C-alpha positions in Angstrom: -35.5 -31.0 -29.4 -33.4 -33.8 -30.7 -34.2 -32.8 -34.3 -33.1 -29.2 -33.6 -29.8 -30.3 -32.1 -29.1 -32.7 -35.0 -30.0 -29.8 -37.4 -27.6 -27.3 -35.6 -24.8 -29.9 -35.5 -24.9 -30.6 -39.3 -25.3 -27.0 -40.3 -22.2 -25.8 -38.2 -19.2 -25.1 -40.6 -15.7 -26.3 -40.1 -14.7 -22.7 -39.2 -17.4 -22.6 -36.4 -16.0 -25.9 -34.9 -12.5 -24.7 -35.3 -13.2 -21.6 -33.4 -15.0 -23.5 -30.7 -12.1 -25.9 -30.5 -9.6 -23.1 -30.0 -11.8 -21.5 -27.5 -12.0 -24.7 -25.5 -8.1 -25.0 -25.7 -7.6 -21.5 -24.4 -10.4 -22.0 -21.7 -8.2 -25.0 -20.5 -5.2 -22.9 -20.4 -6.9 -20.3 -18.3 -8.4 -22.8 -16.0 -4.9 -24.4 -15.5 -3.5 -20.9 -14.7 -6.1 -20.1 -12.2 -6.2 -23.5 -10.5 -2.3 -23.9 -10.2 -1.0 -20.4 -9.9 -3.7 -18.1 -8.8 -4.8 -20.3 -5.9 -1.2 -19.9 -4.5 -2.3 -17.6 -1.7 -5.1 -19.9 -0.6 -2.9 -23.0 -0.8 -0.2 -21.3 1.1 -2.6 -20.2 3.9 -3.7 -23.8 4.3 -0.2 -25.3 4.6 1.5 -22.4 6.4 2.3 -23.8 9.8 5.6 -22.0 10.4 5.7 -20.2 13.7 9.2 -19.2 15.0 9.7 -19.5 18.7 12.5 -16.9 18.6 11.6 -14.1 16.0 14.6 -12.4 14.4 15.5 -8.7 15.1 14.0 -6.6 12.4 14.8 -3.2 10.8 11.7 -1.4 9.2 12.8 1.1 6.6 10.6 4.0 5.3 11.5 6.7 2.9 9.7 10.0 3.1 9.7 13.1 1.1 7.4 15.9 2.3 5.2 13.2 4.0 4.8 14.8 7.5 0.9 14.4 7.4 1.2 10.8 6.5 3.9 10.2 9.0 2.0 11.7 11.8 -0.9 9.3 11.0 0.8 6.2 10.2 4.3 6.2 11.8 2.8 5.5 15.3 1.3 2.3 13.9 4.7 1.1 12.9 6.2 2.1 16.2 3.6 0.4 18.3 3.8 -3.2 16.8 3.8 -6.2 19.1 7.2 -7.4 18.2 10.0 -8.1 20.7 13.1 -6.5 18.9 12.9 -4.0 16.1 13.8 -0.7 14.9 12.1 1.9 12.5 14.4 3.9 10.4 12.8 6.8 8.5 14.9 8.4 5.7 13.9 12.1 5.3 14.5 12.5 1.5 15.2 16.3 1.5 11.7 17.2 2.9 10.7 20.9 3.0 7.8 20.4 5.4 7.7 19.5 9.1 9.0 16.1 8.7 12.3 16.8 10.7 10.5 18.3 13.6 7.8 15.5 13.7 10.5 12.7 13.7 12.4 14.5 16.6 9.1 14.8 18.6 8.3 11.1 17.9 11.7 9.9 18.9 11.2 11.3 22.4 8.2 8.9 22.8 9.7 6.0 20.7 13.3 5.3 21.3 13.4 2.5 18.7 12.7 5.1 16.1 15.9 6.4 14.1 16.0 8.7 11.3 18.5 9.9 8.7 18.4 12.0 5.6 19.4 12.6 2.0 20.6 16.1 1.0 18.0 18.2 -0.6 20.3 19.2 -3.5 21.0 15.6 -4.5 20.0 15.2 -8.2 19.9 11.6 -9.5 17.3 9.8 -11.5 16.1 7.7 -8.6 16.2 9.5 -5.3 14.3 6.6 -3.6 17.1 4.2 -4.5 19.5 6.4 -2.8 17.2 7.0 0.2 16.7 3.2 0.6 20.5 2.5 0.3 21.0 5.2 3.1 18.4 3.5 5.3 19.8 0.0 4.7 23.2 1.1 5.6 21.8 2.6 8.7 20.0 -0.6 9.8 21.4 -2.6 12.7 19.6 -5.8 11.8 19.9 -8.3 8.9 16.2 -8.6 8.3 14.9 -5.6 6.6 11.1 -4.8 6.1 10.0 -2.1 3.9 6.9 0.0 3.5 6.0 3.4 2.4 5.3 6.5 4.2 1.7 6.6 3.1 1.2 3.0 4.2 -0.3 1.6 7.4 0.0 -1.9 8.8 -3.5 -3.5 9.0 -2.6 -5.0 12.4 -0.2 -4.6 15.3 1.2 -8.1 14.2 2.4 -7.0 10.8 6.1 -7.3 11.5 5.6 -10.6 13.2 3.6 -12.1 10.3 6.3 -11.2 7.8 9.2 -12.1 9.9 8.1 -15.5 10.9 8.3 -16.5 7.3 12.1 -16.3 7.4 14.1 -19.5 7.5 17.9 -19.9 7.5 17.6 -20.3 3.8 15.2 -17.4 3.2 16.4 -14.2 1.7 13.1 -12.7 0.4 9.6 -12.5 2.0 7.0 -11.2 -0.5 3.9 -9.7 1.1 0.7 -8.0 0.1 0.1 -4.3 0.0 -3.4 -3.1 -0.7 -5.1 0.3 -0.9 -7.5 2.0 1.4 -10.0 2.5 -1.4 -13.6 4.0 -1.0 -16.8 2.7 -2.4 -16.3 4.5 -5.8 -16.0 3.0 -9.2 -12.3 4.1 -9.3 -11.8 2.7 -5.9 -13.2 -0.7 -6.8 -11.1 -0.6 -10.0 -7.8 0.1 -8.1 -8.6 -2.5 -5.5 -9.3 -5.1 -8.2 -6.1 -4.4 -10.2 -4.0 -4.5 -6.9 -5.6 -7.8 -5.8 -5.2 -9.4 -9.3 -1.5 -8.5 -9.6 -1.0 -9.8 -6.1 -2.5 -13.0 -6.8 -0.2 -13.4 -9.9 3.2 -12.6 -8.2 2.4 -14.3 -5.0 1.0 -17.4 -6.7 3.8 -17.7 -9.0 6.2 -17.2 -6.1 4.5 -20.0 -4.2 4.9 -22.2 -7.1 8.6 -21.6 -7.3 8.8 -18.7 -9.8 9.1 -15.4 -8.0 9.5 -12.5 -10.4 8.4 -9.2 -8.5 7.4 -7.7 -5.2 6.1 -4.4 -4.0 7.8 -2.0 -1.9 4.7 -1.4 0.1 5.2 -4.6 1.9 8.5 -6.4 1.2 11.3 -7.9 3.3 14.8 -9.2 2.5 18.2 -9.6 4.0 20.6 -6.8 4.5 23.5 -9.0 3.7 21.9 -10.0 0.5 21.5 -6.5 -0.6 25.2 -5.8 -0.1 26.4 -9.0 -1.5 24.7 -8.0 -4.8 25.8 -4.4 -4.8 22.4 -3.1 -3.9 20.7 -1.3 -6.8 23.9 -1.0 -8.8 22.2 -2.4 -11.9 19.2 -0.1 -12.0 20.4 3.3 -10.8 19.6 4.7 -14.3 15.9 3.9 -13.7 13.4 6.0 -11.7 11.5 3.0 -10.5 12.5 -0.7 -9.9 13.6 -0.5 -6.3 11.4 -3.3 -5.4 10.3 -5.5 -8.4 13.6 -5.4 -10.4 15.6 -6.3 -7.2 13.3 -9.3 -6.6 13.2 -10.2 -10.2 17.1 -10.4 -10.3 17.9 -12.2 -7.1 14.7 -14.1 -5.8 14.7 -17.8 -6.5 12.4 -20.9 -5.7 14.8 -21.8 -2.8 15.3 -18.3 -1.1 11.8 -16.8 -1.4 8.6 -17.3 0.8 5.3 -15.4 0.9 3.1 -14.1 3.6 -0.6 -14.4 3.2 -2.4 -13.5 6.4 -4.6 -10.5 6.5 -2.7 -9.3 9.7 0.5 -9.3 7.7 -0.8 -6.8 5.0 -0.5 -3.0 4.6 -2.8 -0.4 3.1 -1.8 2.7 1.2 -3.6 5.7 0.1 -4.7 5.3 -3.5 -4.7 8.0 -6.3 -7.7 10.0 -6.4 -8.2 10.4 -10.1 -8.0 7.9 -13.0 -5.3 10.2 -14.7 -3.1 9.9 -11.6 -3.5 6.1 -11.5 -2.6 5.9 -15.2 0.6 7.9 -14.5 1.4 5.6 -11.5 0.7 2.6 -13.6 2.7 3.8 -16.5 5.8 4.3 -14.1 5.5 0.8 -12.8 5.4 -0.6 -16.2 8.6 0.9 -17.3 10.6 -1.7 -15.5 8.8 -4.7 -17.0 11.1 -4.8 -20.1 14.1 -5.4 -17.9 12.6 -8.5 -16.4 14.4 -11.8 -17.1 13.1 -13.6 -20.3 11.5 -16.3 -18.1 9.6 -13.7 -16.0 8.4 -11.9 -19.1 6.9 -15.2 -20.3 5.3 -15.6 -16.8 3.8 -12.2 -16.8 2.5 -12.4 -20.4 0.8 -15.8 -20.1 -2.3 -14.9 -18.2 -3.3 -11.7 -20.1 -2.4 -13.3 -23.6 -4.6 -16.2 -22.9 -7.3 -14.1 -21.5 -7.4 -11.7 -24.5 -7.5 -14.8 -26.8 -10.4 -16.2 -24.9 -12.6 -13.1 -25.4 -11.6 -12.6 -28.9 -12.5 -16.3 -29.8 -15.6 -16.1 -27.7 -16.9 -13.1 -29.7 -15.8 -14.7 -33.0 -17.7 -17.9 -32.2 -20.8 -15.9 -31.5 -20.5 -13.8 -34.7 -20.4 -17.0 -36.8 -23.7 -18.0 -35.3 -24.7 -21.4 -34.7 -27.1 -22.5 -31.9 -24.9 -25.4 -30.8 -21.5 -23.7 -31.0 -22.8 -20.7 -29.4 -24.4 -22.6 -26.5 -21.1 -24.4 -26.0 -19.3 -21.0 -26.0 -21.7 -19.5 -23.4 -21.1 -22.6 -21.2 -17.3 -22.1 -21.4 -17.7 -18.3 -20.6 -20.0 -19.0 -17.6 -17.6 -21.8 -16.3 -14.7 -19.5 -16.5 -16.5 -16.6 -14.9 -17.7 -18.7 -11.9 -14.2 -20.1 -11.5 -12.7 -16.6 -11.5 -15.4 -15.3 -9.0 -14.7 -18.1 -6.5 -11.0 -17.9 -6.6 -10.6 -14.3 -6.5 -13.3 -13.7 -3.7 -11.9 -16.4 -1.7 -8.5 -14.8 -1.9 -9.9 -11.5 -1.1 -11.4 -12.8 2.1 -8.0 -14.3 2.9 -6.3 -11.0 2.6 -9.2 -8.9 4.1 -10.0 -7.2 0.7 -13.4 -6.5 -0.9 -15.2 -8.9 -3.1 -16.0 -8.6 -6.8 -19.2 -10.0 -8.5 -20.8 -8.1 -11.4 -17.8 -5.7 -11.5 -15.4 -8.5 -12.0 -16.4 -9.1 -15.6 -16.0 -5.4 -16.5 -12.6 -5.1 -14.7 -11.4 -8.5 -16.2 -11.9 -7.0 -19.7 -10.7 -3.4 -19.4 -7.6 -3.8 -17.1 -5.5 -5.7 -19.7 -6.6 -3.2 -22.4 -5.6 -0.2 -20.4 -2.3 -1.9 -19.5 -1.7 -2.5 -23.1 -2.3 1.0 -24.2 -0.1 2.3 -21.4 2.7 0.0 -22.4 2.4 1.0 -26.2 1.9 4.7 -25.8 3.5 5.3 -22.4 5.7 8.4 -22.3 9.4 7.5 -22.4 10.8 9.9 -19.9 12.6 9.8 -16.5 10.0 10.0 -13.8 11.4 11.2 -10.4 10.1 9.6 -7.2 7.9 11.8 -5.1 
């Protein structure tokens, strides 16, 4: 055995050692990213002791366009939250279904439900930004909490779990919005992509580098919105009502995260891969407008991940038993590290776990994202 190792060591070329050295360097970079940033949700959960004795009044804002079925199913869950002082404002964005009648009926049972509307003939690039602005103007309270019409709070303590994160210096609270996925390959794929993105933006926010949030579960101050003229800088874009607003105004000092399962929401996912790609493509249209620092943050993990796989394959192609064994050891260590951190985070957020599918999704998600970024259709996509 000793003779075999010595022979393998002496026969390894300088290129094989160079590739192994580069692979080890990228492995260290990936390990640091996971240990420092992607554990942010877990670290916050361990250190989060904040519990306001007096919870602030909250205005929940929901925009809806032809969402009467979803509102009938999910709106009562918003209206029956265990919270002392809150209102729910639904903006009827030119719906042609039974939304108006449904809201009028629900208001008889829930007096803290209020609703307004945007005219159906309104023709702008982002109707949702207009609808949100109308809802924010109608709000009575400074603390605003946002979700979508097809979202449901996972628990009756959703508002309290988000609101208790506010301090006098807090302007933003970033939450987790998952998807109610089935046990299909597409469902698992969407669940993984959503969880991984959340681990990144919540983890970076925990470490003082907030760069985005999701409108399915996001809170900020009404006063901040008007102080910065709302969505004035992004009205020419169909999307960006959530991530661009956070990217522009969230800082280390004014941003906190919520990481309990009770403080999460679940949305209805796309039912086909093509629909998911179109949704993903729309979300990616705002990334080029992130600040330069945010772009570097977003690019760091997928870049080092891609390099890791390329160097791993290259090391195996230039076969040598010793360098190949070392490469496999690095690969296995990274996989185990990923699996532990991702699944512990999934448990914290009440999400599903990933084992064998983790490796598949870890490889194909950045490839699909890159292809959608490069070949995505450049057109205005109206919110529906």
